[in-house]
N, C-alpha and C positions, 0 to 999 in steps of 0.2 A: 627432359619432358617440357613440354608446352602444350596448350591448348590449341585447336584449330576452330575456324570460324565455321558456323553451322550452316550449310548452304540449303536454304528453302528450296522444296521442290524437287532435291537431288539425293538428299542424304536420307535414309530411312532409320528410324528408331532401331538400335540394338535389340531391344527386349522384344516389343512388339510387331516390328517390322514395317509398321506405318510410313508412309512417305510423310516428312517434317514439312507441313505446310502454314502454321502458325508460329510466328517468330517471337510470340511472346511467351511461350511455356517450354523451351528447349532447355537440356541439361547435358552435361558431359562428365566422364570420368576418365581421367587421366592417371595411367599407370605409372609407376617410377621407371618402368622399362620405356616409356614414351608412347604406349599403345594409345588411342585415344577411341573410347565409345561413346556414340552420341544418341540422346535420346530426347524423345518428342515430348516429355512431359517431366515434372518433378516427381510425380508417383511413378514412372517407370523407372527413374533411377532409382528411387526409394525401393522400388522392388527389389531391383538388380543388388543393389548394396546388402539389402537385408537376407535376401535368398541364398546369395553366394556367401554369406557371412565374410563380407571382405572386410580386412582390417589395415591399421598403416604401415605394415610391410609390403602390401600391395598398392594401396591407393597413392598417389603422388598429390593428386587434386582433384576435388569434387567442386563443381561449378554449374550454376542454374541463369539462365538469361534473366535480367532486368526487365519486367515487365513494361516498364515506362521506356526503356532504352534498349529495345529488341535485339540488337546486334551487340550489346554489351553483355559479357559474362561475368559473374561475380561468384566469389568462394562461397561456399554454402553456408561456413558459419558466420559470415560477415551480411549475410541475407535477412530481410525481415521479411516473413511469410504472413500472405493474408490469404484465409480460407473462407470462401462465401459461395452460396448456391448461384451467385450472378456472375461468377467468372467464367463458368463452362471450358474449363481445361481439356485437352484431348482424351483424355482417359477417364474423366467424372469425377476425380478427386475435387477439382474446383479450387486449387491451389495456385496461387503465383508469387513470385519473389521480387523484392524489392531493395535497391541500395538505400533508399531513404524510406523513414518511418511518416514522413510526412504524407503521403499521399494513402498508404493503406490507414492510418489513423482517420484521415477526411473520409475515406471510403465507409469506413464502420460506422461513422456517425451518421452517414446518410443511407446507407444501404444494410447494414449490418454485415457482420462476420466476425471473425477472430484473429488475431494477430499472434503469430507464433516465432520462437528462434527454431534453429535448426534441430536442435535436440527434442524439442516439444512435437514440432511437426512430424518428426520421425516417430515418435511416440505415440502420437495420434494416429498416423497412417498404421502401426502395426495394431491398434487397437480396433480399427476398421475393419481389418482381414479376420479378426476373431470370429 
């Protein structure tokens, strides 16, 4: 199984079916059988993973786009997440992923927001759905 590049203005989000037009917020789920599901945002990935209660027996890899390097996908557990109302992600959760903590830390100091790891961003997302 391996990831595949997200094709802007060609690929649609697996969950919400929106055309993927913003390269900074994409995500992917790669199954152990090699099927790749593409999402337009981290929140669509979170929604899909939690709604279907997917586990390690099905998932090979979960990936998110690095906000600062839009054509670079990183493992969800290696990313740092910035949640800020100034980000304006496609589905309105306003979260972005980063390979390095340098940018999110500077961003929080200047504009505000919160920094999370994968487990915390998932938990926060689920709390917002209640």
